[in-house]
C-alpha positions in Angstrom: 64.7 -37.6 -28.9 65.6 -34.0 -28.6 67.9 -34.8 -25.4 70.3 -32.1 -25.4 70.0 -29.4 -22.5 72.5 -26.5 -22.2 74.3 -26.3 -18.9 73.3 -22.9 -18.2 69.9 -21.1 -18.4 71.6 -17.7 -19.1 73.0 -19.3 -22.1 69.3 -20.0 -23.7 68.9 -16.5 -23.3 71.8 -15.7 -25.2 71.5 -18.2 -28.1 67.6 -17.9 -28.8 67.3 -14.0 -28.2 64.7 -14.1 -25.5 63.6 -11.9 -23.1 62.3 -12.9 -19.8 58.9 -12.3 -18.2 59.3 -14.3 -15.3 59.4 -11.5 -12.9 61.0 -13.2 -10.4 59.9 -10.8 -7.3 56.0 -11.6 -7.5 54.6 -13.8 -5.0 54.3 -17.0 -6.3 56.9 -17.0 -8.9 59.5 -20.2 -8.5 62.9 -19.4 -6.9 65.9 -21.4 -8.2 65.6 -25.1 -7.2 62.1 -25.0 -6.5 60.1 -24.9 -10.1 57.1 -27.0 -9.7 56.0 -29.8 -12.3 53.1 -28.9 -14.7 50.8 -31.6 -15.5 48.7 -29.9 -19.0 45.6 -31.9 -20.3 44.3 -30.7 -23.1 40.9 -32.4 -24.3 39.2 -31.9 -27.9 36.2 -30.4 -28.9 35.0 -29.8 -24.5 32.8 -26.5 -24.4 32.7 -24.6 -21.1 29.1 -25.9 -20.1 30.4 -29.7 -20.7 32.7 -29.5 -17.6 31.3 -26.5 -15.3 28.2 -26.7 -13.8 26.7 -29.2 -15.9 23.2 -30.3 -14.3 23.8 -34.1 -14.6 27.2 -34.9 -15.7 29.1 -36.3 -12.9 33.1 -35.7 -12.8 34.6 -36.2 -9.5 38.5 -35.3 -10.1 37.2 -32.4 -12.5 35.3 -30.7 -9.7 38.0 -31.4 -7.4 40.6 -29.3 -9.3 38.1 -26.8 -9.6 37.6 -26.6 -5.7 40.8 -26.7 -4.9 42.0 -24.5 -7.7 41.1 -22.0 -10.5 38.1 -22.2 -12.6 38.3 -19.5 -15.2 34.9 -18.1 -16.2 36.1 -16.6 -19.8 38.5 -18.2 -21.1 38.4 -18.8 -24.8 40.7 -20.6 -27.7 41.6 -17.8 -30.4 41.2 -20.4 -33.4 38.3 -22.9 -33.0 39.9 -25.6 -35.0 42.1 -28.3 -33.9 45.6 -27.6 -36.0 45.2 -24.1 -35.1 44.6 -24.4 -31.3 47.1 -26.8 -31.0 49.7 -24.3 -32.4 48.6 -21.3 -30.4 48.4 -23.4 -26.7 51.9 -24.5 -27.9 53.6 -21.1 -29.3 51.8 -18.0 -27.3 51.1 -16.6 -31.1 48.1 -16.0 -32.9 47.6 -18.0 -36.0 48.5 -15.6 -38.1 51.8 -15.4 -36.6 52.4 -18.6 -36.4 51.7 -19.8 -39.2 49.4 -22.9 -38.3 45.9 -21.7 -39.5 44.0 -24.6 -40.9 43.9 -28.5 -40.4 46.4 -29.1 -43.8 49.5 -30.7 -43.7 51.7 -28.2 -41.4 54.3 -30.9 -40.4 57.3 -28.8 -41.0 56.4 -26.3 -40.3 55.3 -27.9 -36.7 58.9 -29.5 -36.2 60.3 -25.7 -35.9 57.9 -23.8 -33.9 59.2 -22.4 -30.8 56.6 -24.3 -28.5 56.8 -23.9 -24.6 57.9 -27.5 -23.9 60.6 -27.0 -26.2 61.9 -24.0 -23.7 61.2 -26.1 -20.6 63.1 -28.5 -22.0 66.1 -26.6 -23.1 65.6 -24.9 -19.5 66.1 -28.1 -17.5 62.4 -29.8 -17.6 61.8 -33.5 -18.1 59.3 -33.5 -20.9 56.7 -36.2 -22.5 54.0 -35.7 -24.8 51.0 -38.1 -25.1 48.4 -37.5 -27.6 46.8 -36.1 -30.5 49.5 -33.7 -31.9 47.3 -32.9 -35.1 50.0 -30.5 -37.2 50.8 -32.2 -40.0 48.5 -34.8 -40.2 50.0 -37.9 -41.1 53.0 -37.1 -39.7 53.3 -38.5 -35.9 56.8 -38.4 -35.6 58.7 -37.2 -32.7 58.6 -33.3 -32.5 61.5 -31.4 -30.6 61.5 -30.5 -27.3 59.9 -33.8 -25.6 62.0 -37.0 -23.7 59.4 -38.9 -24.3 56.5 -39.4 -27.6 53.7 -41.1 -27.4 51.2 -40.3 -30.8 49.4 -41.4 -33.7 48.5 -40.5 -36.9 45.6 -37.5 -37.8 42.5 -38.1 -35.4 43.3 -41.7 -34.5 41.1 -44.1 -33.6 39.6 -44.9 -29.9 40.0 -48.8 -29.8 43.1 -50.4 -30.5 45.3 -47.7 -32.0 48.3 -47.4 -33.5 50.3 -45.3 -31.5 53.8 -43.9 -31.7 56.2 -44.9 -29.5 59.6 -42.9 -29.6 59.6 -43.2 -33.2 58.7 -47.0 -33.7 54.8 -48.0 -34.4 53.6 -50.2 -31.1 49.9 -51.6 -31.4 47.6 -50.3 -28.2 45.2 -52.9 -27.1 42.2 -51.1 -25.2 40.6 -47.8 -25.3 42.6 -44.3 -26.8 41.7 -42.2 -23.5 43.1 -45.3 -21.0 46.0 -45.9 -23.3 47.3 -42.1 -23.2 46.9 -41.9 -19.5 48.6 -45.3 -18.9 51.7 -43.6 -20.9 51.4 -40.3 -19.0 51.0 -42.0 -15.5 54.2 -44.5 -16.2 56.2 -41.2 -17.3 55.3 -39.7 -14.1 56.5 -42.9 -11.8 59.6 -42.8 -13.8 60.6 -39.0 -13.7 64.0 -38.4 -12.5 63.7 -36.7 -8.9 66.6 -34.2 -9.6 64.4 -32.5 -12.8 61.2 -30.9 -12.5 58.9 -32.7 -15.5 56.2 -31.5 -18.1 53.3 -34.2 -18.6 51.5 -32.8 -21.9 48.3 -34.9 -22.4 46.5 -34.4 -25.6 43.4 -36.5 -25.3 41.7 -37.6 -28.6 38.0 -37.3 -26.3 35.6 -36.0 -27.3 36.3 -35.7 -30.7 34.1 -37.8 -33.0 35.0 -40.8 -34.5 34.8 -40.4 -38.4 33.7 -42.5 -40.4 33.1 -43.4 -44.1 30.7 -40.5 -45.6 31.4 -37.6 -43.1 29.3 -40.2 -40.5 30.8 -39.1 -36.8 30.2 -41.7 -33.8 31.1 -40.7 -30.2 31.8 -44.1 -29.0 32.1 -44.3 -24.6 34.6 -46.2 -22.9 33.5 -49.3 -22.6 30.9 -49.6 -19.3 29.8 -45.8 -19.4 27.4 -46.4 -22.0 24.8 -46.4 -19.7 25.8 -43.9 -17.9 23.1 -40.9 -17.1 20.2 -43.3 -18.4 17.8 -41.5 -20.6 18.6 -37.8 -19.2 18.1 -35.2 -22.0 20.6 -32.0 -22.2 19.4 -28.6 -21.5 19.4 -26.0 -24.4 19.8 -22.5 -24.4 17.7 -19.8 -26.6 19.9 -19.9 -29.6 19.1 -23.9 -30.1 18.0 -24.2 -33.3 17.3 -20.3 -33.3 16.9 -19.0 -36.6 19.5 -17.4 -38.4 18.1 -14.0 -39.1 20.3 -11.3 -38.8 23.3 -13.5 -39.8 23.7 -13.1 -43.6 26.6 -15.4 -44.0 24.8 -18.3 -42.2 21.3 -17.8 -44.1 23.2 -18.1 -47.4 21.1 -21.7 -49.1 22.4 -25.2 -48.0 22.0 -28.9 -48.9 21.0 -30.3 -45.5 20.7 -33.5 -47.3 24.7 -33.1 -47.3 25.8 -35.6 -44.3 28.0 -32.8 -43.7 25.7 -29.7 -42.9 22.7 -31.7 -40.8 19.8 -29.7 -40.2 19.4 -29.0 -36.4 22.0 -30.3 -35.0 23.2 -33.2 -33.0 20.0 -35.2 -31.7 20.1 -35.6 -27.9 21.0 -39.0 -27.9 24.5 -38.1 -29.2 25.1 -35.3 -27.4 24.2 -37.4 -24.1 27.0 -39.5 -25.7 29.6 -37.3 -26.1 29.3 -36.5 -22.5 29.4 -40.4 -21.3 32.8 -39.9 -22.9 34.2 -37.4 -20.1 33.7 -39.9 -17.8 37.1 -41.8 -19.1 38.5 -38.7 -19.2 38.0 -37.7 -15.7 39.2 -41.0 -14.4 42.3 -40.0 -16.1 42.5 -37.1 -14.5 42.1 -39.2 -11.4 44.8 -41.3 -12.2 47.3 -38.5 -12.9 46.6 -37.0 -9.3 46.8 -40.4 -7.8 50.6 -40.6 -9.5 51.6 -37.3 -8.1 50.0 -38.1 -4.9 52.4 -41.5 -4.6 55.1 -39.2 -4.7 54.4 -36.7 -3.0 54.0 -34.4 -5.2 50.8 -33.2 -6.1 51.0 -29.5 -4.1 54.5 -29.0 -6.3 52.9 -29.9 -9.5 50.8 -27.1 -11.4 47.6 -29.3 -13.1 46.0 -27.5 -16.0 43.1 -28.8 -17.8 41.8 -27.0 -20.9 40.1 -27.7 -24.3 41.2 -26.9 -28.0 37.4 -25.7 -28.6 34.3 -26.3 -28.3 30.9 -27.9 -30.2 28.1 -27.0 -31.8 24.8 -28.4 -30.1 22.3 -27.0 -32.2 23.1 -23.6 -31.8 21.6 -21.6 -35.1 21.1 -25.5 -36.2 24.8 -26.0 -36.4 26.6 -29.1 -35.3 29.9 -30.1 -36.3 31.1 -27.0 -38.2 33.0 -25.9 -34.8 34.7 -23.4 -36.5 32.9 -20.1 -36.4 33.3 -17.7 -34.0 30.1 -18.3 -31.5 30.5 -19.0 -27.6 29.9 -22.6 -27.7 32.5 -23.0 -30.4 35.2 -20.3 -28.5 34.2 -20.7 -24.5 36.3 -23.7 -23.3 37.0 -24.8 -19.9 40.2 -24.0 -18.3 40.8 -25.4 -14.5 43.9 -24.2 -12.6 45.2 -25.8 -9.5 48.6 -25.2 -7.6 48.0 -24.0 -4.0 51.5 -22.1 -3.6 49.8 -19.7 -5.9 46.2 -20.2 -6.5 43.2 -19.8 -3.8 41.0 -22.8 -3.5 37.8 -22.1 -5.5 39.0 -19.3 -7.8 36.6 -18.0 -10.3 38.4 -15.5 -12.1 36.2 -13.1 -14.6 39.4 -12.2 -16.6 39.1 -12.1 -20.5 41.9 -14.3 -21.3 43.3 -16.7 -24.7 44.5 -19.9 -25.3 47.5 -17.4 -26.7 48.2 -17.2 -22.8 48.9 -20.2 -21.5 52.8 -20.4 -23.2 54.1 -17.3 -21.3 52.2 -18.3 -18.3 53.6 -21.9 -18.1 57.1 -20.4 -18.6 56.8 -17.6 -16.2 55.7 -20.6 -13.8 58.6 -22.9 -14.9 61.5 -20.0 -14.6 62.1 -20.3 -18.1 62.9 -17.4 -20.8 59.5 -16.0 -22.5 60.0 -15.2 -26.2 59.8 -11.5 -26.9 57.5 -12.4 -29.7 54.6 -13.9 -28.1 51.3 -12.3 -28.5 50.0 -13.9 -25.1 50.0 -12.6 -21.6 50.7 -14.6 -18.4 47.6 -15.0 -16.5 50.0 -15.3 -13.2 49.2 -12.1 -11.7 45.1 -13.2 -12.2 46.2 -16.3 -10.4 47.8 -15.2 -8.0 45.5 -12.3 -7.5 47.3 -9.5 -8.2 45.0 -7.7 -10.6 41.7 -8.5 -11.9 42.5 -8.9 -15.8 45.6 -8.9 -18.2 43.6 -7.8 -21.6 40.9 -6.2 -22.8 40.3 -8.0 -26.2 41.6 -11.1 -27.6 41.5 -12.2 -31.6 39.4 -15.1 -32.6 40.6 -16.3 -36.1 39.4 -18.9 -39.0 41.1 -19.7 -42.5 38.4 -20.6 -44.6 38.4 -24.5 -46.3 36.2 -26.6 -48.0 35.1 -29.2 -45.6 31.2 -28.0 -44.5 29.3 -26.6 -47.4 27.3 -24.4 -44.9 30.4 -22.5 -43.8 32.5 -22.3 -47.2 33.7 -18.7 -48.1 33.5 -18.1 -44.1 36.8 -17.1 -42.9 37.1 -14.6 -40.7 38.7 -12.5 -37.9 36.9 -11.8 -35.4 37.4 -9.3 -31.9 35.9 -10.1 -28.6 35.9 -7.5 -25.8 34.5 -7.7 -22.1 31.4 -6.0 -24.2 31.7 -6.8 -27.8 32.0 -9.2 -30.2 32.6 -8.2 -34.2 33.2 -10.7 -36.7 34.6 -9.5 -40.0 34.4 -12.2 -42.7 37.4 -12.2 -45.0 35.6 -13.1 -48.3 31.7 -12.2 -47.8 30.8 -8.4 -48.3 28.2 -6.7 -46.3 27.6 -10.0 -44.0 29.4 -9.0 -40.7 28.2 -9.5 -37.5 28.4 -7.2 -34.0 27.0 -8.5 -30.5 26.5 -6.6 -27.2 27.4 -9.5 -24.9 26.2 -7.5 -21.8 22.5 -7.7 -23.5 22.6 -10.5 -26.1 25.0 -13.1 -24.2 23.5 -15.9 -26.8 24.2 -13.8 -30.3 20.7 -13.4 -31.4 20.5 -9.6 -32.5 23.5 -8.6 -34.9 23.9 -4.8 -34.7 25.1 -4.4 -38.0 24.8 -2.8 -40.2 22.8 -0.2 -38.5 22.5 -0.4 -35.2 25.7 -0.5 -33.5 26.1 2.5 -30.7 28.2 5.5 -32.4 31.8 5.0 -32.4 31.9 1.2 -31.1 32.6 0.0 -34.9 35.4 2.1 -35.5 36.5 1.4 -31.9 36.8 -2.5 -32.4 38.6 -1.8 -36.0 41.0 0.3 -34.7 41.7 -2.3 -32.0 41.7 -5.4 -34.4 44.0 -3.6 -36.4 46.5 -3.1 -33.2 46.5 -6.6 -32.5 47.5 -7.6 -35.9 49.9 -4.9 -36.3 51.3 -6.3 -33.0 51.0 -3.3 -31.4 48.2 -4.1 -28.9 
């Protein structure tokens, strides 16, 4: 374990060449000796509308966090794919910047990247990681910056998983969501009283269980199999919508290939995914109970979010969650911290997972590296400003997993109004949507119906983001 800490935080600034953005005079920023604990729960493949205002899903503990804290209305992943999204959360850098651009074997790089848990650890936090790391598919060994490490190889399995506990293989007995929660709760109970702590829980849920021949199943926890009875999910206007105006998606595809089923997920499979959230919610409740048992709930920043969303049949898509459309990129972000955030807040600020690292470093009183692309959301959380950014980048570097989206690597820019998707390998297939009038992305304005000057503006802004000048 990486257990060495500097004697003074000032030494971190000198040794690592970091520029602090802590903003010590801002209301809500921590004072010396009063740094908050942090519980960060990262879910897998959970869409915004899986959690927020769902018509039948019952998640009382997540609802409590929503009612007592902030629920961001427009929070997005800047890379809708497991490994890149996790790296963005951890580093506060876009994928093109941190180098983890796909789900390939990035283990060596993921041991070297500078993560916000590592920086908090260096600044005096007691840190634990529990769950899916996935930056380096076959390497579950402890990464720098954690006093406690519980992880697994690749995607893991839901029942009786093999776990790497501080470098030792341990056979778990039970359901993965519950086991990871067990370890995190124990960590909270045993955390030193004289140090703030960070608990990073990266649940496997609700990622599919991957079976041979690309079959994906979604197994609920024991006892949850009958939740919601025969409920049927609601579907929006883009569900099974034609791909007219989306030339990249209109290319021929073999729907007999199990990786590209026609029409998206069956409704009963979608409901099974939603049933899996109940174990997640119970886990959140147990984390809350552990904090309350120590009398530190209100001194803890509690965050719940997701790495990316999922397609339920929008434009006929299912497992191809790598694309830049809203069901795949729009994810929940819940933040409870009474010292800073008003109960029931619903910020409308445009925000990305690239903004999480600088936010938590600022709140933890740790230096923020000058090379982070993200922007602290603290002034949004405390109500000082309405927004900290006018655009965000979304990236995907094409792979060969799903036939329907091969050669569809892209860079996309999302602003408050527009989304521009520039495919890197496909000529004449770019897309641009006016999200004010077309929130479901049904009407591609390219090539010849874009308002004057809009494409030029979006192109220039994307170039500035990639150059690091915006």
